[in-house]
N, CA, C and O atoms as a GROMACS GRO file, in nm:
protein
  452
    1MET      N    1 -12.972   1.751   8.439
    1MET     CA    2 -12.911   1.677   8.546
    1MET      C    3 -13.007   1.659   8.663
    1MET      O    4 -13.001   1.559   8.734
    2GLU      N    5 -13.096   1.757   8.683
    2GLU     CA    6 -13.194   1.745   8.792
    2GLU      C    7 -13.294   1.633   8.764
    2GLU      O    8 -13.341   1.568   8.857
    3ALA      N    9 -13.325   1.610   8.636
    3ALA     CA   10 -13.419   1.504   8.600
    3ALA      C   11 -13.360   1.368   8.636
    3ALA      O   12 -13.431   1.279   8.683
    4PHE      N   13 -13.232   1.351   8.614
    4PHE     CA   14 -13.166   1.226   8.650
    4PHE      C   15 -13.167   1.205   8.801
    4PHE      O   16 -13.185   1.093   8.849
    5GLY      N   17 -13.147   1.312   8.874
    5GLY     CA   18 -13.147   1.305   9.020
    5GLY      C   19 -13.282   1.266   9.077
    5GLY      O   20 -13.289   1.202   9.181
    6THR      N   21 -13.390   1.305   9.010
    6THR     CA   22 -13.523   1.268   9.059
    6THR      C   23 -13.557   1.122   9.029
    6THR      O   24 -13.631   1.059   9.105
    7PHE      N   25 -13.503   1.069   8.920
    7PHE     CA   26 -13.530   0.930   8.884
    7PHE      C   27 -13.430   0.832   8.947
    7PHE      O   28 -13.453   0.711   8.943
    8LEU      N   29 -13.323   0.881   9.004
    8LEU     CA   30 -13.222   0.795   9.062
    8LEU      C   31 -13.277   0.704   9.173
    8LEU      O   32 -13.245   0.585   9.173
    9PRO      N   33 -13.359   0.753   9.266
    9PRO     CA   34 -13.414   0.661   9.367
    9PRO      C   35 -13.502   0.551   9.306
    9PRO      O   36 -13.498   0.438   9.354
   10LEU      N   37 -13.580   0.583   9.203
   10LEU     CA   38 -13.662   0.481   9.137
   10LEU      C   39 -13.576   0.376   9.067
   10LEU      O   40 -13.607   0.257   9.070
   11ILE      N   41 -13.469   0.422   9.005
   11ILE     CA   42 -13.378   0.329   8.939
   11ILE      C   43 -13.312   0.237   9.041
   11ILE      O   44 -13.301   0.117   9.019
   12LEU      N   45 -13.269   0.293   9.153
   12LEU     CA   46 -13.207   0.212   9.258
   12LEU      C   47 -13.306   0.111   9.317
   12LEU      O   48 -13.268  -0.003   9.345
   13ILE      N   49 -13.430   0.152   9.336
   13ILE     CA   50 -13.533   0.060   9.388
   13ILE      C   51 -13.554  -0.055   9.290
   13ILE      O   52 -13.566  -0.170   9.331
   14PHE      N   53 -13.560  -0.024   9.160
   14PHE     CA   54 -13.578  -0.129   9.060
   14PHE      C   55 -13.460  -0.226   9.061
   14PHE      O   56 -13.480  -0.347   9.051
   15VAL      N   57 -13.339  -0.175   9.072
   15VAL     CA   58 -13.220  -0.261   9.074
   15VAL      C   59 -13.223  -0.353   9.197
   15VAL      O   60 -13.191  -0.471   9.186
   16VAL      N   61 -13.261  -0.299   9.311
   16VAL     CA   62 -13.270  -0.380   9.433
   16VAL      C   63 -13.377  -0.488   9.417
   16VAL      O   64 -13.354  -0.604   9.452
   17PHE      N   65 -13.493  -0.452   9.364
   17PHE     CA   66 -13.599  -0.550   9.342
   17PHE      C   67 -13.554  -0.659   9.244
   17PHE      O   68 -13.587  -0.776   9.262
   18TYR      N   69 -13.479  -0.620   9.141
   18TYR     CA   70 -13.433  -0.717   9.044
   18TYR      C   71 -13.344  -0.821   9.111
   18TYR      O   72 -13.363  -0.941   9.090
   19PHE      N   73 -13.248  -0.777   9.190
   19PHE     CA   74 -13.154  -0.871   9.251
   19PHE      C   75 -13.214  -0.948   9.369
   19PHE      O   76 -13.170  -1.060   9.396
   20LEU      N   77 -13.311  -0.892   9.439
   20LEU     CA   78 -13.368  -0.960   9.554
   20LEU      C   79 -13.493  -1.043   9.524
   20LEU      O   80 -13.521  -1.140   9.594
   21LEU      N   81 -13.569  -1.006   9.420
   21LEU     CA   82 -13.694  -1.075   9.392
   21LEU      C   83 -13.700  -1.142   9.255
   21LEU      O   84 -13.728  -1.261   9.245
   22ILE      N   85 -13.673  -1.067   9.151
   22ILE     CA   86 -13.694  -1.117   9.015
   22ILE      C   87 -13.593  -1.224   8.977
   22ILE      O   88 -13.631  -1.330   8.928
   23ARG      N   89 -13.466  -1.199   8.998
   23ARG     CA   90 -13.361  -1.291   8.958
   23ARG      C   91 -13.369  -1.426   9.032
   23ARG      O   92 -13.359  -1.530   8.967
   24PRO      N   93 -13.388  -1.428   9.165
   24PRO     CA   94 -13.402  -1.558   9.232
   24PRO      C   95 -13.526  -1.635   9.186
   24PRO      O   96 -13.522  -1.758   9.178
   25GLN      N   97 -13.634  -1.565   9.156
   25GLN     CA   98 -13.755  -1.632   9.108
   25GLN      C   99 -13.732  -1.694   8.972
   25GLN      O  100 -13.778  -1.805   8.946
   26GLN      N  101 -13.660  -1.625   8.884
   26GLN     CA  102 -13.629  -1.680   8.753
   26GLN      C  103 -13.542  -1.805   8.765
   26GLN      O  104 -13.560  -1.901   8.691
   27ARG      N  105 -13.447  -1.802   8.858
   27ARG     CA  106 -13.360  -1.917   8.881
   27ARG      C  107 -13.440  -2.036   8.932
   27ARG      O  108 -13.416  -2.150   8.892
   28LYS      N  109 -13.537  -2.009   9.022
   28LYS     CA  110 -13.621  -2.116   9.076
   28LYS      C  111 -13.708  -2.178   8.967
   28LYS      O  112 -13.724  -2.300   8.963
   29VAL      N  113 -13.764  -2.097   8.879
   29VAL     CA  114 -13.846  -2.146   8.769
   29VAL      C  115 -13.761  -2.231   8.674
   29VAL      O  116 -13.806  -2.335   8.626
   30LYS      N  117 -13.639  -2.188   8.647
   30LYS     CA  118 -13.549  -2.262   8.560
   30LYS      C  119 -13.516  -2.398   8.620
   30LYS      O  120 -13.515  -2.498   8.548
   31GLN      N  121 -13.488  -2.404   8.750
   31GLN     CA  122 -13.459  -2.531   8.816
   31GLN      C  123 -13.580  -2.624   8.813
   31GLN      O  124 -13.565  -2.744   8.796
   32HIS      N  125 -13.701  -2.568   8.830
   32HIS     CA  126 -13.823  -2.649   8.828
   32HIS      C  127 -13.845  -2.708   8.689
   32HIS      O  128 -13.880  -2.826   8.677
   33LYS      N  129 -13.825  -2.629   8.584
   33LYS     CA  130 -13.841  -2.680   8.448
   33LYS      C  131 -13.739  -2.789   8.419
   33LYS      O  132 -13.771  -2.889   8.353
   34GLU      N  133 -13.617  -2.771   8.468
   34GLU     CA  134 -13.513  -2.872   8.448
   34GLU      C  135 -13.550  -3.002   8.521
   34GLU      O  136 -13.530  -3.112   8.468
   35MET      N  137 -13.603  -2.989   8.642
   35MET     CA  138 -13.644  -3.105   8.719
   35MET      C  139 -13.758  -3.178   8.647
   35MET      O  140 -13.760  -3.302   8.644
   36LEU      N  141 -13.852  -3.104   8.590
   36LEU     CA  142 -13.963  -3.167   8.518
   36LEU      C  143 -13.914  -3.241   8.394
   36LEU      O  144 -13.966  -3.348   8.362
   37SER      N  145 -13.816  -3.186   8.325
   37SER     CA  146 -13.767  -3.252   8.204
   37SER      C  147 -13.684  -3.376   8.237
   37SER      O  148 -13.666  -3.462   8.151
   38ASN      N  149 -13.634  -3.387   8.360
   38ASN     CA  150 -13.552  -3.502   8.398
   38ASN      C  151 -13.629  -3.609   8.474
   38ASN      O  152 -13.569  -3.704   8.525
   39LEU      N  153 -13.762  -3.598   8.482
   39LEU     CA  154 -13.841  -3.700   8.551
   39LEU      C  155 -13.834  -3.830   8.474
   39LEU      O  156 -13.838  -3.832   8.351
   40LYS      N  157 -13.824  -3.941   8.549
   40LYS     CA  158 -13.817  -4.071   8.486
   40LYS      C  159 -13.892  -4.173   8.571
   40LYS      O  160 -13.934  -4.145   8.683
   41ARG      N  161 -13.908  -4.290   8.515
   41ARG     CA  162 -13.979  -4.397   8.584
   41ARG      C  163 -13.905  -4.434   8.712
   41ARG      O  164 -13.783  -4.450   8.712
   42GLY      N  165 -13.981  -4.449   8.821
   42GLY     CA  166 -13.921  -4.486   8.948
   42GLY      C  167 -13.897  -4.369   9.042
   42GLY      O  168 -13.872  -4.390   9.161
   43ASP      N  169 -13.904  -4.245   8.990
   43ASP     CA  170 -13.887  -4.128   9.077
   43ASP      C  171 -14.007  -4.114   9.169
   43ASP      O  172 -14.121  -4.134   9.127
   44LYS      N  173 -13.982  -4.079   9.294
   44LYS     CA  174 -14.090  -4.055   9.390
   44LYS      C  175 -14.110  -3.905   9.396
   44LYS      O  176 -14.016  -3.830   9.420
   45ILE      N  177 -14.234  -3.860   9.373
   45ILE     CA  178 -14.263  -3.718   9.362
   45ILE      C  179 -14.377  -3.676   9.454
   45ILE      O  180 -14.450  -3.759   9.508
   46VAL      N  181 -14.389  -3.545   9.471
   46VAL     CA  182 -14.501  -3.484   9.542
   46VAL      C  183 -14.570  -3.392   9.444
   46VAL      O  184 -14.505  -3.310   9.379
   47THR      N  185 -14.702  -3.405   9.432
   47THR     CA  186 -14.777  -3.316   9.344
   47THR      C  187 -14.810  -3.187   9.417
   47THR      O  188 -14.793  -3.177   9.539
   48SER      N  189 -14.858  -3.089   9.344
   48SER     CA  190 -14.895  -2.962   9.407
   48SER      C  191 -15.017  -2.978   9.497
   48SER      O  192 -15.044  -2.892   9.581
   49GLY      N  193 -15.091  -3.087   9.481
   49GLY     CA  194 -15.204  -3.117   9.568
   49GLY      C  195 -15.165  -3.196   9.691
   49GLY      O  196 -15.249  -3.222   9.777
   50GLY      N  197 -15.038  -3.235   9.700
   50GLY     CA  198 -14.990  -3.307   9.817
   50GLY      C  199 -14.991  -3.458   9.804
   50GLY      O  200 -14.966  -3.528   9.902
   51ILE      N  201 -15.019  -3.509   9.685
   51ILE     CA  202 -15.021  -3.653   9.664
   51ILE      C  203 -14.877  -3.701   9.641
   51ILE      O  204 -14.803  -3.643   9.561
   52ILE      N  205 -14.839  -3.805   9.713
   52ILE     CA  206 -14.706  -3.863   9.699
   52ILE      C  207 -14.719  -3.994   9.623
   52ILE      O  208 -14.802  -4.078   9.657
   53GLY      N  209 -14.637  -4.009   9.520
   53GLY     CA  210 -14.645  -4.132   9.441
   53GLY      C  211 -14.517  -4.158   9.366
   53GLY      O  212 -14.426  -4.075   9.362
   54THR      N  213 -14.512  -4.276   9.305
   54THR     CA  214 -14.397  -4.318   9.227
   54THR      C  215 -14.436  -4.318   9.080
   54THR      O  216 -14.543  -4.369   9.044
   55ILE      N  217 -14.352  -4.262   8.996
   55ILE     CA  218 -14.381  -4.255   8.853
   55ILE      C  219 -14.369  -4.394   8.791
   55ILE      O  220 -14.266  -4.461   8.805
   56ASN      N  221 -14.475  -4.437   8.723
   56ASN     CA  222 -14.472  -4.564   8.652
   56ASN      C  223 -14.453  -4.543   8.502
   56ASN      O  224 -14.394  -4.628   8.434
   57LYS      N  225 -14.502  -4.431   8.450
   57LYS     CA  226 -14.494  -4.408   8.306
   57LYS      C  227 -14.489  -4.259   8.279
   57LYS      O  228 -14.561  -4.181   8.342
   58VAL      N  229 -14.403  -4.218   8.185
   58VAL     CA  230 -14.394  -4.079   8.141
   58VAL      C  231 -14.434  -4.077   7.994
   58VAL      O  232 -14.371  -4.142   7.912
   59ALA      N  233 -14.539  -4.002   7.961
   59ALA     CA  234 -14.587  -3.995   7.824
   59ALA      C  235 -14.563  -3.855   7.768
   59ALA      O  236 -14.630  -3.760   7.808
   60ASP      N  237 -14.468  -3.843   7.678
   60ASP     CA  238 -14.437  -3.718   7.607
   60ASP      C  239 -14.404  -3.601   7.700
   60ASP      O  240 -14.425  -3.486   7.662
   61ASN      N  241 -14.352  -3.628   7.818
   61ASN     CA  242 -14.320  -3.524   7.917
   61ASN      C  243 -14.439  -3.433   7.948
   61ASN      O  244 -14.420  -3.322   7.997
   62ARG      N  245 -14.561  -3.480   7.919
   62ARG     CA  246 -14.680  -3.400   7.949
   62ARG      C  247 -14.773  -3.470   8.046
   62ARG      O  248 -14.849  -3.406   8.118
   63GLU      N  249 -14.767  -3.601   8.047
   63GLU     CA  250 -14.859  -3.679   8.130
   63GLU      C  251 -14.780  -3.787   8.203
   63GLU      O  252 -14.696  -3.856   8.145
   64LEU      N  253 -14.809  -3.800   8.332
   64LEU     CA  254 -14.741  -3.898   8.415
   64LEU      C  255 -14.843  -3.994   8.474
   64LEU      O  256 -14.954  -3.955   8.509
   65THR      N  257 -14.805  -4.120   8.485
   65THR     CA  258 -14.887  -4.218   8.555
   65THR      C  259 -14.818  -4.247   8.687
   65THR      O  260 -14.704  -4.295   8.689
   66LEU      N  261 -14.888  -4.218   8.797
   66LEU     CA  262 -14.832  -4.237   8.931
   66LEU      C  263 -14.897  -4.356   8.998
   66LEU      O  264 -15.017  -4.380   8.983
   67GLU      N  265 -14.816  -4.429   9.073
   67GLU     CA  266 -14.870  -4.532   9.160
   67GLU      C  267 -14.872  -4.474   9.300
   67GLU      O  268 -14.767  -4.450   9.359
   68VAL      N  269 -14.991  -4.450   9.354
   68VAL     CA  270 -15.005  -4.387   9.485
   68VAL      C  271 -15.025  -4.490   9.595
   68VAL      O  272 -15.001  -4.460   9.712
   69ALA      N  273 -15.068  -4.608   9.560
   69ALA     CA  274 -15.081  -4.721   9.653
   69ALA      C  275 -15.067  -4.848   9.569
   69ALA      O  276 -15.060  -4.841   9.446
   70GLU      N  277 -15.064  -4.961   9.634
   70GLU     CA  278 -15.050  -5.085   9.560
   70GLU      C  279 -15.170  -5.104   9.469
   70GLU      O  280 -15.285  -5.105   9.515
   71ASN      N  281 -15.144  -5.120   9.341
   71ASN     CA  282 -15.246  -5.140   9.236
   71ASN      C  283 -15.340  -5.020   9.221
   71ASN      O  284 -15.451  -5.037   9.173
   72VAL      N  285 -15.297  -4.901   9.262
   72VAL     CA  286 -15.376  -4.780   9.242
   72VAL      C  287 -15.290  -4.680   9.165
   72VAL      O  288 -15.188  -4.633   9.215
   73GLU      N  289 -15.333  -4.650   9.042
   73GLU     CA  290 -15.258  -4.557   8.958
   73GLU      C  291 -15.347  -4.440   8.919
   73GLU      O  292 -15.468  -4.455   8.899
   74ILE      N  293 -15.285  -4.323   8.909
   74ILE     CA  294 -15.354  -4.204   8.863
   74ILE      C  295 -15.270  -4.138   8.755
   74ILE      O  296 -15.148  -4.154   8.751
   75LYS      N  297 -15.337  -4.063   8.669
   75LYS     CA  298 -15.267  -3.986   8.566
   75LYS      C  299 -15.271  -3.839   8.606
   75LYS      O  300 -15.375  -3.788   8.646
   76ILE      N  301 -15.157  -3.772   8.595
   76ILE     CA  302 -15.151  -3.629   8.624
   76ILE      C  303 -15.074  -3.559   8.514
   76ILE      O  304 -14.998  -3.621   8.440
   77ALA      N  305 -15.094  -3.429   8.504
   77ALA     CA  306 -15.015  -3.347   8.414
   77ALA      C  307 -14.880  -3.321   8.478
   77ALA      O  308 -14.870  -3.304   8.600
   78SER      N  309 -14.776  -3.318   8.398
   78SER     CA  310 -14.642  -3.303   8.454
   78SER      C  311 -14.623  -3.167   8.521
   78SER      O  312 -14.535  -3.153   8.606
   79GLY      N  313 -14.701  -3.069   8.485
   79GLY     CA  314 -14.692  -2.938   8.547
   79GLY      C  315 -14.739  -2.935   8.691
   79GLY      O  316 -14.713  -2.840   8.764
   80MET      N  317 -14.809  -3.040   8.732
   80MET     CA  318 -14.859  -3.047   8.870
   80MET      C  319 -14.758  -3.107   8.966
   80MET      O  320 -14.787  -3.120   9.086
   81VAL      N  321 -14.640  -3.144   8.917
   81VAL     CA  322 -14.535  -3.198   9.005
   81VAL      C  323 -14.472  -3.081   9.079
   81VAL      O  324 -14.420  -2.988   9.017
   82ALA      N  325 -14.477  -3.087   9.211
   82ALA     CA  326 -14.419  -2.980   9.292
   82ALA      C  327 -14.271  -3.002   9.316
   82ALA      O  328 -14.191  -2.910   9.303
   83ASP      N  329 -14.233  -3.127   9.350
   83ASP     CA  330 -14.094  -3.153   9.385
   83ASP      C  331 -14.069  -3.303   9.387
   83ASP      O  332 -14.163  -3.383   9.392
   84LEU      N  333 -13.943  -3.340   9.383
   84LEU     CA  334 -13.907  -3.479   9.404
   84LEU      C  335 -13.918  -3.507   9.553
   84LEU      O  336 -13.874  -3.427   9.635
   85TYR      N  337 -13.976  -3.620   9.588
   85TYR     CA  338 -13.995  -3.654   9.729
   85TYR      C  339 -13.868  -3.715   9.787
   85TYR      O  340 -13.827  -3.679   9.897
   86ALA      N  341 -13.808  -3.805   9.716
   86ALA     CA  342 -13.685  -3.868   9.764
   86ALA      C  343 -13.594  -3.895   9.646
   86ALA      O  344 -13.634  -3.955   9.546
   87MET      N  345 -13.472  -3.849   9.660
   87MET     CA  346 -13.372  -3.875   9.556
   87MET      C  347 -13.312  -4.013   9.582
   87MET      O  348 -13.295  -4.051   9.698
   88PRO      N  349 -13.280  -4.089   9.477
   88PRO     CA  350 -13.213  -4.216   9.498
   88PRO      C  351 -13.075  -4.193   9.558
   88PRO      O  352 -13.003  -4.101   9.517
   89GLU      N  353 -13.039  -4.277   9.653
   89GLU     CA  354 -12.909  -4.262   9.718
   89GLU      C  355 -12.801  -4.315   9.626
   89GLU      O  356 -12.801  -4.433   9.590
   90VAL      N  357 -12.708  -4.228   9.588
   90VAL     CA  358 -12.601  -4.267   9.497
   90VAL      C  359 -12.486  -4.326   9.578
   90VAL      O  360 -12.438  -4.436   9.549
   91GLN      N  361 -12.441  -4.253   9.679
   91GLN     CA  362 -12.332  -4.299   9.762
   91GLN      C  363 -12.368  -4.275   9.907
   91GLN      O  364 -12.426  -4.173   9.942
   92LYS      N  365 -12.333  -4.371   9.990
   92LYS     CA  366 -12.355  -4.354  10.132
   92LYS      C  367 -12.228  -4.300  10.192
   92LYS      O  368 -12.119  -4.352  10.167
   93LYS      N  369 -12.241  -4.195  10.271
   93LYS     CA  370 -12.125  -4.135  10.335
   93LYS      C  371 -12.097  -4.209  10.465
   93LYS      O  372 -12.187  -4.250  10.538
   94GLU      N  373 -11.968  -4.224  10.493
   94GLU     CA  374 -11.929  -4.286  10.618
   94GLU      C  375 -11.936  -4.181  10.729
   94GLU      O  376 -11.906  -4.064  10.706
   95PRO      N  377 -11.976  -4.223  10.850
   95PRO     CA  378 -11.979  -4.126  10.959
   95PRO      C  379 -11.837  -4.082  10.993
   95PRO      O  380 -11.744  -4.162  10.985
   96PRO      N  381 -11.820  -3.956  11.030
   96PRO     CA  382 -11.686  -3.908  11.061
   96PRO      C  383 -11.630  -3.979  11.184
   96PRO      O  384 -11.702  -4.011  11.278
   97LYS      N  385 -11.501  -4.004  11.180
   97LYS     CA  386 -11.435  -4.071  11.291
   97LYS      C  387 -11.420  -3.974  11.406
   97LYS      O  388 -11.390  -3.856  11.387
   98GLU      N  389 -11.440  -4.025  11.527
   98GLU     CA  390 -11.427  -3.941  11.645
   98GLU      C  391 -11.280  -3.925  11.679
   98GLU      O  392 -11.202  -4.020  11.677
   99GLU      N  393 -11.244  -3.803  11.708
   99GLU     CA  394 -11.107  -3.774  11.745
   99GLU      C  395 -11.105  -3.726  11.889
   99GLU      O  396 -11.198  -3.659  11.934
  100ASN      N  397 -11.000  -3.758  11.959
  100ASN     CA  398 -10.984  -3.710  12.096
  100ASN      C  399 -10.934  -3.567  12.089
  100ASN      O  400 -10.819  -3.542  12.053
  101LYS      N  401 -11.021  -3.474  12.124
  101LYS     CA  402 -10.988  -3.333  12.110
  101LYS      C  403 -10.922  -3.275  12.235
  101LYS      O  404 -10.881  -3.159  12.236
  102SER      N  405 -10.913  -3.354  12.341
  102SER     CA  406 -10.853  -3.299  12.462
  102SER      C  407 -10.702  -3.296  12.445
  102SER      O  408 -10.641  -3.395  12.404
  103LYS      N  409 -10.644  -3.184  12.476
  103LYS     CA  410 -10.500  -3.167  12.459
  103LYS      C  411 -10.423  -3.224  12.577
  103LYS      O  412 -10.309  -3.267  12.562
  104SER      N  413 -10.484  -3.225  12.690
  104SER     CA  414 -10.418  -3.284  12.806
  104SER      C  415 -10.444  -3.434  12.805
  104SER      O  416 -10.532  -3.482  12.733
  105GLY      N  417 -10.370  -3.508  12.884
  105GLY     CA  418 -10.385  -3.651  12.888
  105GLY      C  419 -10.503  -3.694  12.972
  105GLY      O  420 -10.533  -3.814  12.975
  106PHE      N  421 -10.573  -3.603  13.039
  106PHE     CA  422 -10.681  -3.638  13.129
  106PHE      C  423 -10.813  -3.579  13.081
  106PHE      O  424 -10.820  -3.460  13.049
  107SER      N  425 -10.914  -3.662  13.076
  107SER     CA  426 -11.049  -3.616  13.043
  107SER      C  427 -11.146  -3.703  13.118
  107SER      O  428 -11.126  -3.825  13.127
  108LEU      N  429 -11.250  -3.644  13.173
  108LEU     CA  430 -11.346  -3.719  13.253
  108LEU      C  431 -11.427  -3.818  13.167
  108LEU      O  432 -11.464  -3.925  13.215
  109PHE      N  433 -11.455  -3.782  13.042
  109PHE     CA  434 -11.545  -3.862  12.961
  109PHE      C  435 -11.477  -3.936  12.848
  109PHE      O  436 -11.545  -3.992  12.762
  110SER      N  437 -11.346  -3.938  12.844
  110SER     CA  438 -11.278  -4.006  12.734
  110SER      C  439 -11.259  -4.153  12.768
  110SER      O  440 -11.247  -4.190  12.884
  111ARG      N  441 -11.255  -4.234  12.663
  111ARG     CA  442 -11.233  -4.377  12.680
  111ARG      C  443 -11.085  -4.408  12.657
  111ARG      O  444 -11.018  -4.340  12.580
  112LYS      N  445 -11.037  -4.509  12.723
  112LYS     CA  446 -10.902  -4.554  12.699
  112LYS      C  447 -10.904  -4.648  12.581
  112LYS      O  448 -10.994  -4.731  12.568
  113LYS      N  449 -10.808  -4.637  12.496
  113LYS     CA  450 -10.803  -4.720  12.376
  113LYS      C  451 -10.706  -4.832  12.392
  113LYS      O  452 -10.688  -4.913  12.301
   0.00000   0.00000   0.00000
C-alpha cells in the first residue's frame, strides 16, 4: 500500500497533463486533418509561411495550386496549409432590433416613435 501512495502524485500529475495538454492537442490535430480533407476549389487559405491565396486546383489531396495574385499561381503541399482565411458566408444575420429598455416613460436619449 505504501508503494501505491508514493506513485499516487505521479499518477495524478499524468492525469492532469492528459486532460490539460495531450487531449486538447489531439483534438486540434484531428480538426486540422478534417479541414485539410475538406479543402476545395475556391477556398481562401493561409499557408504556414504566411502566403494567402485561393485554391485553383486540388490534386489527390496532396498538392494544391494557389492563385496568390492575378495570373500568378504556385503549387504547395497540402500539409503546409495553416488555416482557412475566409469562410464563405452561408447566411447573413440580421442586426438585432433595438428595444427601449427604460422602464419609466422618460429618458434623456430615447427617440419618440
